[in-house]
C-alpha positions as CSV (number, residue, x, y, z in Angstrom):
1,M,16.9,26.1,-17.3
2,T,19.0,26.8,-14.2
3,T,16.1,26.2,-11.8
4,R,15.3,22.9,-13.6
5,L,18.9,21.8,-13.4
6,T,19.1,22.6,-9.7
7,T,15.9,20.6,-9.1
8,L,17.4,17.6,-10.9
9,L,20.6,17.8,-8.9
10,T,18.6,18.1,-5.6
11,L,16.6,15.0,-6.5
12,L,19.8,13.1,-7.3
13,F,21.3,14.1,-4.0
14,L,18.3,13.0,-2.0
15,A,18.2,9.7,-3.8
16,L,21.8,9.1,-2.8
17,A,21.4,10.4,0.7
18,F,18.4,8.3,1.5
19,D,19.5,5.3,-0.6
20,A,16.3,5.7,-2.5
21,A,16.0,5.1,-6.2
22,A,14.4,8.0,-8.1
23,Q,10.8,7.3,-9.1
24,P,9.5,5.9,-11.4
25,V,10.9,2.7,-9.8
26,R,13.7,0.9,-11.6
27,N,15.7,-1.9,-10.1
28,S,14.4,-1.6,-6.5
29,F,15.6,-5.1,-5.9
30,P,18.4,-7.1,-7.5
31,P,17.4,-9.6,-10.3
32,E,17.6,-12.6,-7.9
33,E,14.7,-11.2,-5.9
34,F,12.3,-11.3,-8.9
35,A,13.8,-14.6,-10.1
36,A,13.0,-16.2,-6.7
37,R,9.4,-15.1,-7.1
38,R,9.1,-16.5,-10.6
39,A,10.6,-19.8,-9.3
40,H,7.5,-20.1,-7.0
41,V,5.2,-19.4,-9.9
42,F,6.9,-22.1,-12.0
43,E,6.3,-24.6,-9.2
44,K,2.6,-23.7,-9.2
45,I,1.9,-23.7,-12.9
46,G,3.7,-26.9,-13.7
47,D,3.7,-27.4,-17.5
48,G,1.6,-24.3,-18.0
49,I,2.5,-20.8,-19.2
50,A,2.0,-17.5,-17.4
51,I,1.5,-14.4,-19.4
52,L,1.2,-10.9,-17.9
53,E,0.7,-7.5,-19.4
54,G,2.5,-4.4,-18.1
55,T,0.6,-1.2,-18.0
56,T,0.3,1.4,-20.8
57,E,1.9,4.7,-21.2
58,R,0.4,7.5,-19.1
59,P,-1.7,10.1,-20.7
60,G,-0.2,13.6,-20.7
61,E,2.6,14.6,-18.4
62,Q,2.0,11.9,-15.7
63,P,4.8,9.9,-14.1
64,F,4.9,6.2,-15.1
65,R,4.2,3.5,-12.5
66,Q,4.1,-0.2,-13.4
67,G,1.2,-2.4,-12.4
68,N,1.8,-4.3,-9.2
69,Q,1.5,-7.9,-10.4
70,F,3.7,-7.3,-13.4
71,Y,6.3,-5.5,-11.4
72,Y,6.3,-8.1,-8.6
73,L,7.3,-10.8,-10.9
74,T,9.6,-8.9,-13.3
75,G,10.9,-5.7,-11.8
76,V,10.4,-4.2,-15.3
77,S,9.0,-0.7,-15.5
78,E,8.4,-0.3,-19.2
79,A,5.1,0.6,-20.9
80,R,3.3,-2.2,-22.7
81,A,5.8,-4.8,-21.6
82,I,4.6,-8.4,-21.7
83,A,6.1,-11.3,-19.7
84,L,5.9,-15.0,-20.6
85,L,6.9,-17.5,-17.9
86,D,7.3,-21.0,-19.3
87,G,6.7,-23.6,-16.6
88,R,8.2,-26.4,-18.7
89,T,11.5,-24.7,-19.5
90,K,11.6,-22.4,-16.4
91,E,12.5,-19.6,-18.8
92,T,11.2,-16.0,-18.7
93,T,10.8,-13.9,-21.8
94,I,10.1,-10.2,-21.7
95,F,8.6,-8.5,-24.8
96,L,9.2,-4.8,-25.2
97,L,8.4,-2.0,-27.6
98,P,11.4,-1.2,-29.9
99,L,14.0,1.4,-29.0
100,K,13.1,4.9,-30.0
101,A,16.3,7.0,-30.3
102,L,14.5,10.2,-29.7
103,D,13.3,9.0,-26.3
104,V,16.9,8.3,-25.2
105,D,18.7,11.1,-26.9
106,S,16.2,13.9,-26.3
107,K,13.2,13.1,-24.1
108,Y,13.9,10.8,-21.2
109,G,17.6,10.0,-21.2
110,P,19.2,6.6,-20.4
111,G,17.9,3.9,-18.2
112,A,15.0,2.3,-20.1
113,L,15.0,-1.3,-21.2
114,Y,14.8,-2.3,-24.9
115,P,14.9,-5.6,-26.7
116,G,18.3,-7.2,-26.6
117,D,20.8,-9.1,-24.5
118,D,21.8,-6.2,-22.4
119,S,18.3,-5.8,-21.1
120,A,18.0,-9.5,-20.4
121,R,21.2,-9.4,-18.3
122,T,20.0,-6.2,-16.5
123,S,16.6,-7.7,-15.6
124,G,17.8,-11.3,-14.9
125,V,15.5,-12.9,-17.4
126,T,16.2,-15.4,-20.2
127,R,15.6,-13.1,-23.1
128,V,14.1,-9.7,-24.0
129,L,12.5,-9.7,-27.4
130,P,10.6,-7.2,-29.6
131,R,6.9,-7.2,-28.7
132,E,5.8,-8.4,-32.2
133,E,7.6,-11.7,-31.6
134,L,5.0,-12.8,-29.0
135,T,2.7,-14.1,-31.7
136,A,5.3,-16.5,-33.0
137,M,6.2,-17.7,-29.5
138,L,2.5,-18.4,-28.8
139,A,2.1,-20.6,-31.9
140,P,3.6,-23.9,-30.4
141,I,1.8,-23.2,-27.1
142,A,-1.4,-23.0,-29.0
143,R,-0.8,-26.2,-31.0
144,E,-0.3,-28.1,-27.8
145,G,-3.1,-26.4,-26.0
146,R,-1.0,-25.8,-22.9
147,T,-2.7,-24.1,-20.0
148,I,-2.3,-20.4,-19.8
149,Y,-2.3,-18.4,-16.5
150,T,-2.9,-14.7,-16.6
151,P,-4.1,-12.1,-14.1
152,F,-7.9,-11.8,-14.1
153,R,-8.0,-8.8,-11.7
154,P,-7.6,-5.2,-13.0
155,E,-4.1,-3.8,-12.6
156,V,-3.2,-1.5,-9.6
157,L,-0.9,1.4,-10.4
158,G,-0.7,3.1,-7.0
159,S,-3.0,5.2,-4.9
160,A,-5.4,2.2,-5.1
161,S,-6.0,-1.3,-4.0
162,S,-7.3,-4.4,-5.8
163,Y,-10.8,-3.9,-4.4
164,D,-10.9,-0.4,-5.8
165,T,-10.0,-1.4,-9.3
166,L,-12.3,-4.4,-9.3
167,L,-15.2,-2.2,-8.2
168,L,-14.5,0.5,-10.8
169,T,-14.3,-2.1,-13.6
170,R,-17.6,-3.6,-12.6
171,L,-19.2,-0.2,-12.3
172,N,-18.0,0.7,-15.8
173,H,-19.2,-2.6,-17.2
174,D,-22.6,-2.3,-15.6
175,D,-23.1,1.4,-16.6
176,P,-25.6,1.4,-19.5
177,W,-23.8,4.5,-20.9
178,D,-20.4,2.9,-20.6
179,G,-20.3,-0.9,-20.7
180,R,-16.6,-1.2,-21.4
181,F,-14.6,-4.4,-20.7
182,G,-11.6,-4.2,-18.5
183,R,-8.1,-4.3,-20.1
184,E,-7.4,-7.7,-18.5
185,E,-10.6,-9.2,-19.8
186,A,-9.7,-7.9,-23.3
187,F,-6.3,-9.5,-23.0
188,R,-7.9,-12.9,-22.0
189,L,-10.1,-12.8,-25.1
190,K,-6.9,-12.1,-27.2
191,L,-5.2,-15.2,-25.6
192,M,-8.3,-17.3,-26.2
193,T,-8.3,-16.3,-29.8
194,A,-4.6,-16.9,-30.2
195,S,-4.7,-20.3,-28.4
196,P,-8.2,-21.7,-28.6
197,K,-7.4,-25.1,-27.2
198,S,-5.7,-23.7,-24.1
199,E,-7.5,-23.4,-20.8
200,I,-7.2,-19.9,-19.4
201,R,-6.7,-19.8,-15.6
202,D,-6.4,-17.0,-13.1
203,L,-2.8,-16.2,-12.1
204,D,-3.7,-13.8,-9.3
205,P,-4.2,-16.3,-6.5
206,I,-0.7,-17.7,-7.1
207,V,0.9,-14.3,-7.0
208,D,-1.2,-13.2,-4.1
209,E,-0.1,-16.1,-2.0
210,L,3.5,-15.0,-2.6
211,R,2.8,-11.4,-1.8
212,A,1.3,-12.2,1.6
213,I,4.7,-13.1,3.0
214,K,7.2,-10.3,2.6
215,S,10.9,-11.0,1.9
216,E,13.6,-9.4,3.9
217,R,14.2,-6.9,1.0
218,E,10.5,-6.1,0.9
219,I,10.4,-5.6,4.7
220,A,13.3,-3.1,4.4
221,V,11.4,-1.1,1.9
222,L,8.2,-1.2,4.0
223,R,10.2,-0.1,7.0
224,E,11.5,2.9,5.1
225,A,8.0,3.7,3.7
226,T,6.8,3.7,7.3
227,R,9.7,5.8,8.5
228,I,8.7,8.4,5.9
229,A,5.0,8.2,6.9
230,D,5.9,8.7,10.5
231,R,8.0,11.8,9.7
232,G,5.2,13.2,7.6
233,I,2.7,12.8,10.5
234,L,5.2,14.3,12.9
235,R,5.5,17.4,10.7
236,A,1.7,17.7,10.4
237,M,1.2,17.2,14.1
238,H,3.8,19.9,15.0
239,A,2.4,22.4,12.4
240,A,-1.3,22.0,13.6
241,K,-3.0,25.1,15.0
242,P,-6.4,26.6,14.9
243,G,-7.0,28.6,11.7
244,L,-5.0,26.3,9.4
245,Y,-6.8,24.2,6.8
246,E,-6.7,20.4,6.5
247,Y,-4.9,20.6,3.2
248,Q,-2.1,22.7,4.8
249,L,-1.4,19.8,7.2
250,Q,-1.4,17.5,4.1
251,A,1.3,19.7,2.6
252,E,3.6,19.1,5.5
253,S,3.6,15.4,4.9
254,E,3.9,15.7,1.2
255,Y,7.1,17.7,1.6
256,E,8.5,14.9,3.7
257,F,7.4,12.2,1.2
258,K,9.2,13.9,-1.7
259,R,12.2,14.9,0.3
260,D,12.7,11.2,1.2
261,G,12.3,9.9,-2.4
262,A,8.7,8.7,-2.4
263,Y,6.8,8.5,-5.7
264,G,3.9,10.2,-4.1
265,P,1.1,9.4,-1.7
266,A,-0.1,5.8,-1.2
267,Y,-3.7,7.1,-1.0
268,F,-5.6,10.4,-0.7
269,A,-4.9,12.3,2.5
270,L,-7.4,11.4,5.2
271,V,-7.1,14.6,7.3
272,A,-10.2,15.1,9.3
273,T,-10.8,17.7,11.9
274,G,-13.7,18.0,14.4
275,K,-16.9,16.3,13.2
276,N,-15.2,15.1,10.0
277,T,-13.5,12.5,12.1
278,W,-16.8,10.5,12.0
279,Y,-16.1,9.4,8.4
280,T,-13.7,6.6,7.8
281,H,-12.4,7.9,4.5
282,Y,-13.1,11.6,4.7
283,H,-10.8,13.3,2.1
284,Y,-12.4,16.6,1.1
285,D,-9.5,18.2,2.9
286,T,-10.9,21.7,3.0
287,A,-12.1,22.3,6.6
288,Q,-10.5,24.8,8.9
289,L,-9.1,23.7,12.2
290,A,-11.0,25.2,15.1
291,P,-10.0,25.6,18.7
292,G,-10.9,22.4,20.6
293,D,-10.9,20.2,17.6
294,L,-9.2,16.8,17.5
295,I,-7.6,15.9,14.2
296,Q,-7.5,12.4,12.8
297,Y,-4.5,12.1,10.5
298,D,-4.1,9.1,8.1
299,Y,-1.5,9.5,5.3
300,A,1.5,7.6,4.0
301,P,3.7,7.4,0.9
302,D,4.1,5.2,-2.1
303,Y,7.8,4.4,-1.9
304,R,9.5,2.1,-4.4
305,N,6.1,0.5,-5.3
306,Y,5.4,-0.2,-1.6
307,T,3.1,1.6,0.8
308,S,2.6,2.3,4.4
309,D,-0.6,3.1,6.5
310,V,-0.4,5.0,9.8
311,T,-3.0,7.0,11.7
312,R,-2.7,9.3,14.7
313,I,-5.0,11.6,16.6
314,F,-3.9,15.0,18.0
315,P,-5.5,18.3,19.2
316,A,-5.5,21.3,17.0
317,S,-4.7,23.5,19.9
318,G,-1.9,21.3,21.2
319,K,-3.8,20.2,24.3
320,F,-6.5,17.6,24.9
321,T,-9.5,18.8,26.8
322,A,-10.6,16.7,29.8
323,H,-13.5,15.3,27.8
324,Q,-11.3,14.4,24.9
325,R,-8.8,12.7,27.2
326,E,-11.6,10.6,28.6
327,Y,-12.7,9.0,25.4
328,Y,-9.2,9.0,23.7
329,V,-7.4,7.3,26.6
330,I,-10.0,4.5,27.0
331,Y,-10.0,3.9,23.2
332,L,-6.1,3.9,23.3
333,R,-6.1,1.3,26.1
334,L,-8.6,-0.9,24.2
335,Y,-6.5,-0.5,21.0
336,Q,-3.4,-1.5,22.9
337,A,-5.2,-4.5,24.3
338,I,-6.0,-5.7,20.8
339,M,-2.4,-5.1,19.7
340,G,-1.1,-6.9,22.8
341,S,-3.2,-10.0,22.0
342,I,-1.5,-10.6,18.7
343,Q,0.3,-13.9,18.5
344,V,2.0,-15.6,15.6
345,H,0.3,-18.6,13.8
346,E,-3.1,-17.5,15.1
347,S,-6.1,-16.3,13.1
348,P,-7.3,-12.7,13.4
349,V,-10.5,-14.0,15.0
350,T,-8.6,-15.8,17.7
351,V,-6.7,-12.6,18.4
352,T,-9.8,-10.4,18.7
353,Q,-11.6,-13.0,20.9
354,R,-8.6,-13.1,23.3
355,A,-8.6,-9.3,23.4
356,V,-12.2,-9.1,24.6
357,A,-11.3,-10.4,28.0
358,K,-8.6,-7.8,28.4
359,M,-10.9,-5.1,27.1
360,D,-13.7,-6.1,29.6
361,A,-11.2,-5.7,32.5
362,I,-10.0,-2.3,31.2
363,V,-13.5,-1.0,30.9
364,A,-14.5,-2.3,34.3
365,A,-11.6,-0.4,35.9
366,Y,-11.9,2.8,34.0
367,T,-13.4,5.9,35.5
368,F,-16.2,7.3,33.2
369,T,-17.7,10.7,33.8
370,D,-19.8,10.8,30.7
371,P,-22.4,8.0,30.2
372,A,-22.4,8.5,26.5
373,I,-18.7,7.7,26.3
374,K,-19.2,4.5,28.4
375,K,-22.1,3.5,26.2
376,A,-20.1,3.9,23.0
377,V,-17.2,2.0,24.6
378,L,-19.3,-0.9,25.6
379,E,-20.8,-1.1,22.1
380,F,-17.2,-1.0,20.7
381,V,-16.1,-3.9,22.8
382,D,-19.2,-5.9,21.9
383,T,-18.3,-5.8,18.2
384,F,-15.4,-8.2,19.0
385,R,-17.5,-10.8,20.8
386,G,-18.8,-14.0,19.3
387,K,-17.4,-16.7,17.0
388,K,-16.6,-14.2,14.2
389,G,-14.8,-11.7,16.4
390,G,-14.3,-8.2,15.1
391,F,-12.3,-6.4,12.4
392,L,-8.6,-6.7,13.1
393,G,-7.2,-4.8,10.2
394,H,-5.8,-5.3,6.7
395,A,-2.6,-6.4,5.0
396,V,-0.2,-3.7,3.7
397,G,2.4,-4.1,0.9
398,M,2.4,-3.0,-2.7
399,E,-1.1,-1.8,-2.0
400,V,-2.4,0.0,1.1
401,H,-5.2,-2.7,1.4
402,D,-2.9,-5.4,0.1
403,V,-3.8,-8.8,-1.3
404,Y,-4.5,-11.3,1.4
405,G,-3.2,-14.5,0.0
406,S,-3.1,-17.1,2.8
407,Y,-4.1,-14.6,5.5
408,R,-6.0,-17.2,7.5
409,T,-3.4,-17.0,10.2
410,L,-0.7,-14.5,11.1
411,E,2.6,-15.8,9.9
412,P,6.1,-14.4,10.0
413,G,6.7,-11.9,7.2
414,M,3.1,-10.6,7.0
415,V,2.6,-6.9,7.5
416,F,-0.8,-5.5,8.4
417,T,-2.4,-2.7,10.3
418,I,-5.1,-2.6,13.0
419,E,-7.5,0.3,12.9
420,P,-10.7,-0.2,15.0
421,M,-12.9,2.9,15.2
422,L,-14.7,4.2,18.2
423,R,-17.6,6.5,17.4
424,L,-19.5,8.9,19.7
425,P,-22.9,9.4,17.9
426,E,-24.1,12.2,20.2
427,E,-21.1,14.4,19.2
428,H,-20.6,13.0,15.6
429,V,-16.9,12.4,16.3
430,A,-14.8,9.3,16.2
431,V,-11.3,8.2,17.1
432,R,-9.2,5.7,15.0
433,L,-5.5,4.8,15.4
434,E,-3.5,2.7,13.1
435,D,-0.1,1.1,13.2
436,M,2.1,-1.0,10.8
437,L,2.7,-4.4,12.4
438,L,5.3,-6.9,11.1
439,I,4.7,-10.5,12.2
440,T,7.9,-12.1,13.5
441,P,8.7,-15.6,14.7
442,S,8.2,-14.5,18.3
443,G,5.2,-12.1,17.9
444,Y,5.2,-8.8,16.1
445,E,7.2,-5.5,15.6
446,N,5.4,-2.2,15.5
447,L,7.1,-0.4,12.6
448,S,5.3,2.9,13.3
449,R,6.1,3.1,17.0
450,S,8.2,6.3,16.7
451,V,5.1,8.5,16.3
452,P,3.7,9.5,19.8
453,I,0.5,8.0,20.8
454,E,0.1,8.8,24.5
455,V,-1.6,12.0,25.5
456,T,1.4,13.4,27.4
457,D,3.8,12.5,24.6
458,I,1.7,14.1,21.9
459,E,1.2,17.3,23.9
460,K,4.9,17.5,24.7
461,F,5.9,17.0,21.1
462,M,3.5,19.7,19.9
463,A,4.8,22.2,22.5
464,A,8.5,21.7,21.8
465,P,10.5,23.1,18.9
466,L,10.5,21.0,15.7
467,P,13.3,18.4,16.0
468,K,16.3,19.3,13.9
469,D,16.1,16.2,11.7
470,L,12.7,17.4,10.6
471,Q,13.7,21.0,9.8
């Protein structure tokens, strides 16, 4: 009991020290943040209705995390919540399970929302009603046959992105020994039955459009998520030495994640040493670091329902070999050329096409001693030529591969990473860096710039004592 109490007090102290709400997330933003998002939805749906389901309770002793679309519009972190946004009246109604005294008095303590005026004031919505009253509220909507918007895409609960949940739902449905429908599809069928004259439309594109541009409050959370990610990588980088295992480096980051109030990881740890660096999403995490290995380290937290995504390369022995320097430095210069080509209001293709000219000049001036490296570098640059350009990166937000919305051009408030990969087939190794970039009115800000990326800076950091703020 004493140990448990000490742990709870420690978590409370950390939450206050880092201005981080304890997970599961409650009230990350003030009610007006969510109200502003709903106001945009009201504009888009006109006279229609938007209805969203929150996620279910977790099986067993698992922490609760709300689905991203539901949380984005409501800020409500309660199991089986349902939200109804009325485009005609501009009112929002939340439907919740009834209060269970045992949960408050004995199991979970205070903080949950239940039907009633107090919960409505806390969450900034029009009313919070018992869940069973949804049927009655749907009756006049059904009589009029008003259009209903609801998410079509499977929910994302953390450690995943929309693509992942879509794929899993399709695989389950197509599996002859499974064949289940997704929860969202079942909900749509319920709505069609309850309101047969209504047209059911997809709400996801409307919400995705909003999520593409981050508010100032969202940017502040993403900035903190990236600060935590950076510190996690720094701890792993400093701890690295031959003989350790990949999972031991992961543990260094996870200590930092939890110390700074994160819910957990944003995705499985991509800790790849030696030949494992070849694989883009290697996560077996069991290999032993060997002398002369380079480590590709890609790991970030899920913080207040937002994520980060940062990758660095560092040597297991603390020193790059001459051969490693040759291919790492040329890759780094090409990576920086792409980053330096980013301009606001331009398409990713325009950015990569501009970068090609810079990369050609860098390659022409570089001293290669290994023909295999030069061949791989030339092939790398060629992937960015042509009308389609090359892969620039992906959006980051509530999901590590966030919804794109109107990501046709790079606009202020967008956050994304660049992560091109250079592979050396003869050695079965690869290098891939990744930074969190915030588009600003004048260009971009690198949110992850505090983690060393130059060879000399990496070696200096690994050789020096661990900084006091990381101890």
